[in-house]
ZAMAR-697158 format. One record per residue (C-alpha): y, x, z. Coordinates in steps of 0.1 Angstrom, whole numbers. Each point is the difference from the previous one (the first is absolute). Example, Ala and Ser with C-alpha at 12.3 -4.5 7.8 and 13.67 -1.06 7.14 Angstrom:
residues 2
SITE    py    px    pz
SITE   -45   123    78
SITE    34    14    -7
end
This chain:
residues 659
SITE    py    px    pz
SITE  1762   402  1861
SITE   -32   -19     8
SITE   -28    23    11
SITE   -32     1   -21
SITE   -30   -14    18
SITE   -25    25    11
SITE   -29   -14   -20
SITE    21     1   -32
SITE     8    37     6
SITE   -37     6     4
SITE    -8   -18   -32
SITE    28    19   -19
SITE   -12    33    14
SITE   -36    -8   -11
SITE    12   -10   -35
SITE    20    32    -3
SITE   -30    21    11
SITE   -23   -17   -24
SITE    25     4   -28
SITE     4    37     8
SITE   -38     4     2
SITE    -4   -18   -34
SITE    26    22   -16
SITE   -15    30    15
SITE   -35    -9   -13
SITE    15    -7   -34
SITE    17    33     0
SITE   -32    17    11
SITE   -19   -18   -28
SITE    26    10   -26
SITE    -1    36    12
SITE   -39     0    -1
SITE     1   -14   -36
SITE    26    25   -10
SITE   -15    31    16
SITE   -36    -9     6
SITE   -11   -20   -29
SITE    29     6   -24
SITE   -18    23   -24
SITE   -31   -21    -1
SITE    18   -33    -7
SITE    23    17   -26
SITE   -30    12   -18
SITE   -16   -34     2
SITE    31   -16   -15
SITE     2    26   -28
SITE   -37    -5    -8
SITE     6   -38    -3
SITE    28     7   -25
SITE   -16    29   -18
SITE   -33     6   -19
SITE   -17    33    -6
SITE   -16     4   -35
SITE   -21    30    -8
SITE     6    11   -36
SITE   -14    28   -21
SITE    20    27   -17
SITE   -12     6   -36
SITE   -34    16    -7
SITE     0    34   -17
SITE    -3     1   -37
SITE   -33     8   -17
SITE     4    22   -31
SITE   -24    14   -26
SITE    -4    38    -3
SITE    30     2   -23
SITE    24   -20    23
SITE    -4   -34   -18
SITE     3   -29    24
SITE   -32   -20     6
SITE    10   -19    31
SITE    35    -6    14
SITE    17   -20    27
SITE    30   -22    -6
SITE    21   -22    23
SITE    -6   -37    -5
SITE    10   -33    17
SITE   -24   -18    23
SITE     7   -37     7
SITE    -1   -14    36
SITE     8   -34    16
SITE    11   -14    33
SITE   -19   -33     1
SITE    24   -13    27
SITE    28     2   -25
SITE   -19   -16   -29
SITE    12   -36    -6
SITE   -28   -12   -23
SITE   -31    22     1
SITE   -19   -20   -27
SITE    29     1   -24
SITE     6    37     7
SITE   -37     8    -6
SITE     0   -18   -34
SITE    31    18   -11
SITE   -12    35    10
SITE   -36    -4   -12
SITE     9     1   -37
SITE    24    30     4
SITE   -25    20    21
SITE   -32   -10   -18
SITE   -16   -11    33
SITE   -13   -34    11
SITE    24   -25    17
SITE   -27    -6    26
SITE     0    36    10
SITE    37     0     5
SITE    -1   -32    20
SITE   -27    15    22
SITE    22    30     8
SITE    30   -22     8
SITE   -21   -21    24
SITE    -7    29    24
SITE    30    -7    23
SITE    10    37     0
SITE    36    10    -6
SITE   -10    25   -27
SITE   -27    -2   -26
SITE    -6    19   -32
SITE     0   -22   -31
SITE    -9    28   -25
SITE     2    38     4
SITE    13    24   -27
SITE    12   -24   -26
SITE     4    10   -36
SITE    37     3   -10
SITE    -1   -32   -21
SITE   -16   -19    29
SITE    27    11    24
SITE    27   -10   -26
SITE   -17   -34    -4
SITE    -1    -7    37
SITE    37    11     4
SITE    10   -25   -26
SITE   -20   -28    17
SITE    17     8    33
SITE    34    -4   -16
SITE    -8   -30   -22
SITE   -17   -21    27
SITE    18    13    31
SITE   -32    11    16
SITE     1    11    36
SITE   -23    21    22
SITE    -8    26   -28
SITE     9    36    -2
SITE   -11    34   -16
SITE   -10    33    16
SITE    -2    32   -20
SITE   -36    16    -1
SITE   -17    28   -18
SITE   -24   -11   -28
SITE   -26    22   -18
SITE     2     0   -38
SITE   -23    15   -26
SITE    21     7   -31
SITE   -30     6   -22
SITE   -18   -32    10
SITE   -38     6    -2
SITE     1    37    -9
SITE   -22    18    26
SITE    -1   -32    20
SITE   -32     9    19
SITE    13    34     8
SITE    33   -12    13
SITE   -11   -32    18
SITE    26   -23    14
SITE    20   -10    31
SITE    -3   -33    18
SITE    23   -18    25
SITE    18    21    26
SITE    -3    31   -22
SITE   -37     6     6
SITE   -19    19   -27
SITE   -32   -19    -8
SITE   -16    19   -29
SITE     0    34   -17
SITE    24    28     8
SITE    23   -26    17
SITE   -28    -6    25
SITE   -13    36     6
SITE    35    14     3
SITE    16   -30    17
SITE    12    21    30
SITE    14    27   -22
SITE    18   -22   -25
SITE    12   -27    24
SITE    36     2    10
SITE    14    -3    36
SITE     2   -34    17
SITE    35   -14     2
SITE    10   -20    31
SITE    24   -26   -12
SITE    20   -19    27
SITE    14   -33   -12
SITE    25   -21    19
SITE    -8   -37     0
SITE    16   -32    12
SITE   -14   -23    27
SITE   -24   -15   -26
SITE   -14    34   -10
SITE    17     1   -33
SITE    10    36   -10
SITE    37     6    -2
SITE     3    23   -30
SITE    36     7     5
SITE   -10    19    31
SITE    -9    37    -1
SITE   -35    11    -8
SITE   -14    29    20
SITE   -24    23   -19
SITE   -19    31     8
SITE    11    24   -28
SITE   -21    -5   -31
SITE   -25    27    -8
SITE   -27    -6   -27
SITE   -35    14     2
SITE   -12    31   -18
SITE    -4    -2   -38
SITE   -33     9   -15
SITE    -6    19   -32
SITE   -35    -8   -15
SITE   -21    22   -23
SITE    -1   -29   -24
SITE    18     5   -34
SITE    13   -34   -10
SITE    -2     9   -37
SITE   -37     9     2
SITE    -5   -31    23
SITE    15   -21   -28
SITE   -22    16   -26
SITE   -31    -7    21
SITE     9   -36     8
SITE     9    -9   -36
SITE   -33    15   -13
SITE   -19   -17    28
SITE    14   -34    -9
SITE   -10     5   -36
SITE   -35    10    11
SITE    -3   -30    22
SITE     9   -23   -28
SITE   -23    18   -25
SITE   -31     3    22
SITE     4   -32    21
SITE    -6    21    32
SITE     5   -19    33
SITE    16    29    17
SITE     8    37    -6
SITE    15    31    14
SITE    14    33   -13
SITE     9    32    19
SITE    16    31   -13
SITE     1    31    22
SITE    13    36    -3
SITE   -31    21     5
SITE    20    30    14
SITE    20   -19    26
SITE   -19   -32     8
SITE    31   -20    -8
SITE    -5   -35   -14
SITE    21    -5   -31
SITE   -11   -36    -6
SITE   -21   -26    17
SITE    -4   -35   -14
SITE   -22   -30     8
SITE    -6   -33   -18
SITE     4   -28     9
SITE    35     7    12
SITE    31   -18    14
SITE    38     2     4
SITE     8    12    35
SITE    34   -18    -2
SITE   -19   -32     1
SITE   -32    11    18
SITE    -5   -33    17
SITE    -9   -16   -34
SITE   -31    22    -4
SITE   -34     3    17
SITE   -12    28    22
SITE   -24    10   -28
SITE    30     7   -22
SITE    17    21    27
SITE   -31    22     3
SITE     3    36   -10
SITE   -34     4   -17
SITE     4    37    -4
SITE    -7     5    37
SITE   -14   -33    13
SITE   -30    -8   -22
SITE   -34    18     0
SITE   -23    -1   -30
SITE   -30    19   -15
SITE    16    26   -22
SITE   -29     3   -24
SITE     1    29   -25
SITE    35    12     9
SITE   -17    13    32
SITE   -23    22   -20
SITE    27    26    -3
SITE    -3     5    38
SITE   -38     2    -3
SITE     3    26   -28
SITE    24    20    21
SITE   -24     0    30
SITE   -30    11   -22
SITE    20    27   -17
SITE    15    13    32
SITE   -34     0    17
SITE   -15    20   -28
SITE   -26   -27    -8
SITE    10    -3   -36
SITE    16    20   -29
SITE    21   -16   -27
SITE   -24     9   -28
SITE   -32    -7    20
SITE   -24   -21   -21
SITE   -14   -34    12
SITE   -25   -24   -15
SITE    12   -36     2
SITE   -26   -28    -4
SITE    25   -27     5
SITE    -9    -8    36
SITE   -12    16    32
SITE   -21   -13    28
SITE    12     7    36
SITE   -18   -15    30
SITE   -14   -27   -22
SITE    34    -9   -14
SITE     6     4   -37
SITE    35    13   -10
SITE     9    -3   -37
SITE    28    14   -21
SITE    29   -24    -5
SITE    -7    -1   -37
SITE   -37    -7     5
SITE    -6    30   -24
SITE   -19    32     3
SITE    19    32    -9
SITE   -29    24    -1
SITE     8    37     6
SITE    36     4    11
SITE    22    25    18
SITE    18    -8    33
SITE    32     0   -20
SITE   -14   -27   -22
SITE   -11   -19    31
SITE    36    -1    12
SITE    14    -7   -35
SITE   -24   -30    -5
SITE    -1   -11    37
SITE   -39     2     0
SITE   -12   -15    33
SITE   -34    17     1
SITE    16    35    -1
SITE    24    -8    28
SITE   -28   -14    21
SITE   -20    32    -5
SITE    29    24    10
SITE     9   -23    29
SITE   -35     2    13
SITE     1    38    -4
SITE    31     2    23
SITE   -16   -23    25
SITE    14   -28    22
SITE    16    21    27
SITE    17    25   -23
SITE    10   -26   -25
SITE    16   -22    27
SITE    18    30    14
SITE    15     9   -34
SITE    10   -36    -5
SITE    17    -1    33
SITE    18    33    -8
SITE    16   -19   -29
SITE    14   -24    24
SITE   -24   -30    -2
SITE   -11   -19    30
SITE    34     2    19
SITE    35   -12    -5
SITE    23    24   -19
SITE    28   -10    25
SITE    25    -6   -28
SITE    31   -17    14
SITE   -10   -35   -10
SITE   -15   -29    20
SITE   -34   -15    -4
SITE   -19    31   -11
SITE   -38    -3     0
SITE   -23    29     8
SITE   -28    -9   -25
SITE   -37     0     7
SITE   -23    30     1
SITE   -36     6     8
SITE   -11    17    32
SITE   -21    29   -14
SITE   -25    -3    29
SITE    -8   -35   -11
SITE     0     6   -38
SITE   -31    -6   -20
SITE    -6    18   -33
SITE    10   -32   -19
SITE    33     1    19
SITE     7    36   -11
SITE    -9   -10   -36
SITE    23   -31     0
SITE    29    20    16
SITE    -4    26   -28
SITE    10   -26   -26
SITE    28   -16    21
SITE   -19   -29    15
SITE    -8   -12    35
SITE    33    15    13
SITE    35   -14     0
SITE    33    19    -5
SITE    36    -8    -3
SITE    21     8   -31
SITE    22    24    20
SITE   -31    19    12
SITE   -13     4   -36
SITE    34    10   -14
SITE     3    27    27
SITE   -35    13    -8
SITE     8     1   -37
SITE    33    18     8
SITE   -20    25    21
SITE   -21    10   -30
SITE    32     4   -20
SITE    15    21    28
SITE   -26    28     0
SITE   -21   -18    25
SITE    27    -4    27
SITE     2   -36    14
SITE    35   -10    10
SITE    11   -28    21
SITE    14   -28   -21
SITE    37    -5     8
SITE    25   -27   -10
SITE    29    11    22
SITE    21    29   -10
SITE    28     1    26
SITE    22   -18    25
SITE    38     1     0
SITE    24   -11    27
SITE    26   -27    -6
SITE    26    27    -9
SITE   -22    14   -27
SITE   -11    31    18
SITE   -37    10    -1
SITE   -20   -11    30
SITE   -35    10   -10
SITE   -18    13   -30
SITE   -38    -3    -6
SITE   -19    29   -15
SITE   -34    -1   -18
SITE   -29     0    24
SITE   -33    17   -10
SITE   -29   -17    16
SITE   -27    24   -10
SITE   -15    21   -29
SITE   -26   -26   -12
SITE   -15    23   -26
SITE     8    34   -13
SITE    27     6   -27
SITE   -27    13   -23
SITE   -21   -31     4
SITE    30   -22    -5
SITE     9    17   -33
SITE   -35    -1   -13
SITE    -2   -37     8
SITE    34    -5   -17
SITE   -14    14   -32
SITE   -29   -24     2
SITE    21   -30     8
SITE    23     8   -29
SITE   -30    -5   -23
SITE    -4   -35    13
SITE    35    -8   -14
SITE    -3    21   -32
SITE   -36    -8    -9
SITE   -16   -24    24
SITE     3   -35    14
SITE    37     5     9
SITE    13     5   -36
SITE    24   -29     4
SITE    18    18    28
SITE    11    27   -25
SITE    37     9     3
SITE    11    12   -34
SITE    12    36     1
SITE   -13     7    35
SITE   -32    10    16
SITE   -12   -23    28
SITE   -31    -1    21
SITE   -15   -32    15
SITE   -29   -23     7
SITE    -7   -36    -8
SITE   -15   -25    24
SITE   -16   -34    -1
SITE   -15   -17    31
SITE   -12   -34    11
SITE    22   -17    25
SITE   -11    -3    36
SITE    -2   -34    15
SITE    30    -7    24
SITE   -24     2    30
SITE   -13    33   -13
SITE   -36   -11    -4
SITE   -11     4   -36
SITE    18    -4   -33
SITE    18   -27   -19
SITE   -20    -5   -31
SITE    21     3   -32
SITE    31    14    18
SITE    10    37    -4
SITE    26    26     8
SITE    11    22   -29
SITE    18    33     7
SITE    11    33   -13
SITE    12    30    20
SITE    14    32   -15
SITE    26    27     1
SITE    19    24   -23
SITE    11    19   -18
SITE   -31    20     9
SITE    17    34    -5
SITE    25    -9    27
SITE    -7   -34    15
SITE    32   -19     8
SITE   -14   -35     7
SITE   -32   -16    11
SITE    -5   -37    -4
SITE   -25   -28     6
SITE    -1   -34   -18
SITE   -21   -28    15
SITE    -4   -34   -17
SITE   -17   -25    22
SITE   -22   -28   -15
SITE    11     2   -37
SITE   -11   -27   -24
SITE   -21    10   -30
SITE    -3    38    -3
SITE    -4    16    34
SITE    -8    37    -7
SITE    25    25    14
SITE    -1    21   -32
SITE     9   -31   -20
SITE    28   -17    20
SITE    12    24    28
SITE     1    32   -20
SITE    26   -14   -26
SITE    23   -10    29
SITE    -2    36    13
SITE     8    13   -35
SITE    30   -24    -4
SITE    14    10    34
SITE    -5    37    -3
SITE    15     1   -35
SITE    32   -14    13
SITE     0    21    32
SITE    -5    33   -19
SITE    31    -8   -21
SITE    20   -11    31
SITE    -9    31    19
SITE     9    21   -31
SITE   -34    18     1
SITE    -6    20   -31
SITE   -31    -9   -21
SITE   -30    24     0
SITE    10    32   -19
SITE   -35    13    -8
SITE    -2    26    28
SITE   -34     2    18
SITE    -9   -32    15
SITE     0    12    36
SITE    16    30    16
SITE   -23    25    17
SITE   -12   -10    34
SITE    17    18    29
SITE   -18    27    19
SITE   -21   -15    28
SITE    12    26    25
SITE    36     4    13
SITE    22    26   -16
SITE    17    29    16
SITE    31    -8    20
SITE    33    17    -4
SITE    -4    27    26
SITE   -31    13   -18
SITE    14    -1   -35
SITE    14    35   -10
SITE    35     0   -12
SITE   -11    18   -32
SITE   -20   -31    -9
SITE    30   -23     4
SITE    15    -9   -34
SITE    31    20    -8
SITE     3    -8   -37
SITE    19   -32   -11
SITE   -21   -31     3
SITE   -11   -18   -32
SITE    20   -31    -9
SITE   -11   -30    20
SITE   -16    22    27
SITE     9     6    36
SITE   -11    25    26
SITE   -25   -14    24
SITE    14     0    36
SITE   -19    12    30
SITE    -7   -31    21
SITE   -20    14    30
SITE    12   -14    33
SITE    21   -28   -15
SITE    -3   -36     8
SITE   -10   -27   -25
SITE    36   -11    -4
SITE    13    36    -4
SITE   -26     9   -25
SITE     5   -33   -19
SITE    37     4    -2
SITE    -3    36   -13
SITE   -26    -8   -26
SITE    19   -31   -12
SITE    32    19    -3
SITE   -18    24   -24
SITE   -15   -28   -21
SITE   -35     5    13
SITE   -24   -28    10
SITE   -10     1    37
SITE   -35   -10    12
SITE    -4     4    38
SITE   -34     2    16
SITE    -2    -4    38
SITE    28     0    26
SITE    19    26    19
SITE    13    32   -16
SITE   -10    16   -33
SITE   -29    25     1
SITE    -9     5   -36
SITE    11   -11   -35
SITE   -19    -1   -33
SITE    26    21   -19
SITE     9    34    13
SITE    35     6    12
SITE    25    17   -23
SITE   -20    -7   -32
SITE    16   -17   -30
SITE   -11   -36    -2
SITE    10   -27   -25
SITE    22   -29    13
SITE   -20   -32     6
SITE   -31    20    11
SITE   -20   -16    28
SITE     2    21    32
SITE   -27    -7    26
SITE    11    12    35
SITE   -24    -1    30
SITE    14    -7    34
SITE   -15     4    35
SITE    13    -8    35
SITE    16    29    18
end
C-alpha cells in the first residue's frame, strides 16, 4: 500500500474538521430555531396563514311596554373580496354594482387597495346575497366570499324612529335609544380566526373559532306601540291639513312619568337611515327649544295661586293692553274684556291679567316656581341631544322681562319640559322625571333591572293643582280650547300660539308661528298628559284652531284603547288630600281598624311606614291602587290612613325620606 503524503493527510484532516464544524453549527442553529425561536416563528407562520376578524354578537332586542318588537337583530351575509384572486376587477365591479346598488367606481377603488381582504358591502339584504351568489356561479367569479354578520332591523319601519334611532357600521348606535344605550344593548365581540392560503384567501372548509355568542341586554321601553301608531297617524293627517313644516307630540302618564308615545315630523325609516338628512333624524321632542306662548300660562297661574297672589274669582279690569317699562303688551285678540275674573283670564288667555299676576309674584319667586316645574335644565330622559332651554337670571330681569315671561315669551323650553310640567299639575303638583325605559332583561329573559318612578319635587301643593285643574278644564269646555274636547270625558288644557324665534335666537321670524295645545285627563283621575306642537303651519296658526283638534282626535282614540270609562256624572274632582301626614299604623288603635266586610270594589289601605318605594309600589299595585311617590328613601307618611276602606283605583300619595 502506498503511503498517503503528509500534506494530503493534513488537508483531509482540515476538511474533516471544517465539515464537522459546519455540521455542528448547523445542528446548533437547528436547535436554536427549534428551542429558542420555535414558538415565535410558528406564530409568525400561523399569522401569515390566518386572519383575525372581530365580529359582533347580536344586539339586544328593543321592545315596547307590551313586549312588541321595535328593533331586532338578524344574521345576514356580508360580501368581501381578495383583490389578488380577482381576474378582471373592472368586469367584476360592473357585475356587482347592479346587484348591490352601489357604483362600479366604488368597487374598483376597493379592489385597487392591494390588500388581501376588503369589504365590498356589509350586511346585505337576502335578495342581494342571493343575486351575488348567482353571479358567482354563472360567471365563475373568483376572489369573492361571504361572512355572517349581525344586522339591525326595525320591523315597524318609521314607527317611533326618532326614539329608537339606528345602528351604523360595526354595530355602533348613532341616534336615539340605540345610541344612549349602546353599551347596554351591544352584544359581545366575537374573535373569528380564519385560515387562509398563501395569497390571503380564506379557506372556508377550515374550522372557524368563535367566542361563545352572547347578545346584549334587551330593553323594554315605556312606549305603547298602539298609542304611538295612533299619534303618528293623527300627526300625519295634521301635517297634511295644516301645512306645518314640522311637529311633535308627546303623551305621558302623569302618575309615573312614563312616556307612552313620542313622535316627530319630519321622520325617516331607520332601516334606510342613510337616505335621510340629519334634520329628519332629529327628535324634536327633546332637541328643539321654542317660546311656548300661552301654554306656559298654566305654570304662571300655578305660581300665582300657590304664592297666594291671586284667587280664582278675583276680579280684574282689562283695558286690552298694559304698559310695562315703556313696553305695551296687548291681548292676542286685540280686544278689551272689561271686568273679568281670574278664571276668565285663564279661560280666554288674557295677556294683561297674566302680566299683572306675574308682576305680583315678582321676578325672583316667579323664576323659582318656573324652575321647580323643571324648566331651565335637562330632564335627563334617556335620549340623546336634549336641550336645557333658556331662562332669565332673576338678578338681571327688568319688569318687562317679568311681564313677557308671564305670557310665555322671552324664554325657550323643550316639548319634554312642558309636557312634564303639565303632567305635574295633573299629578297633584308632583313633578316626576320623564322616563322612556321600563326595564332591562338578560339574554336568557331574566330581569336585569327595573326602573321605578322618580319624584323630582312637589312643585305646587295638591290643593293648588286641583284648583288649577278646575280652571283649566273650563278652557276646554268653555274657552279657547273647545276644539280639544274629548266627547264623554272631562279634560283640562291650555292653548298656545307663539312667533317663531330666528335660528340665531335674535328676534322673531315675521309671519312664522308655532301652534300648540297641552292638556290632561280625565280630570277626575288623570291617566294621560299630552302636548301637541305644530311648527310653522300655513294659513291658520292659532293653537286653539289647529293644535287642539289634533289633541282631541288622539285622546278620543287613546281613551277607547285604554278602556277608560266615560265621565259618569260624579263630582268633577275628588276632595283634596289633607296637607299634613296621617297617623301611622303604630298609633292607629285596633278598634278603629275596619272589621266589617269591605264594600264591593274597595280594599283595606295598607300601612306603608318604613317601606321602600319598590315595596310600597308593589303592595299598592297588587291592591289595584294608584301609587304616587314623593321623595326618596323610606315611607314616612301617606295621604290615606292605614286600615281604612279605599276604592280601587284611588290615588295614594306616599312621602319618602332618606333614613
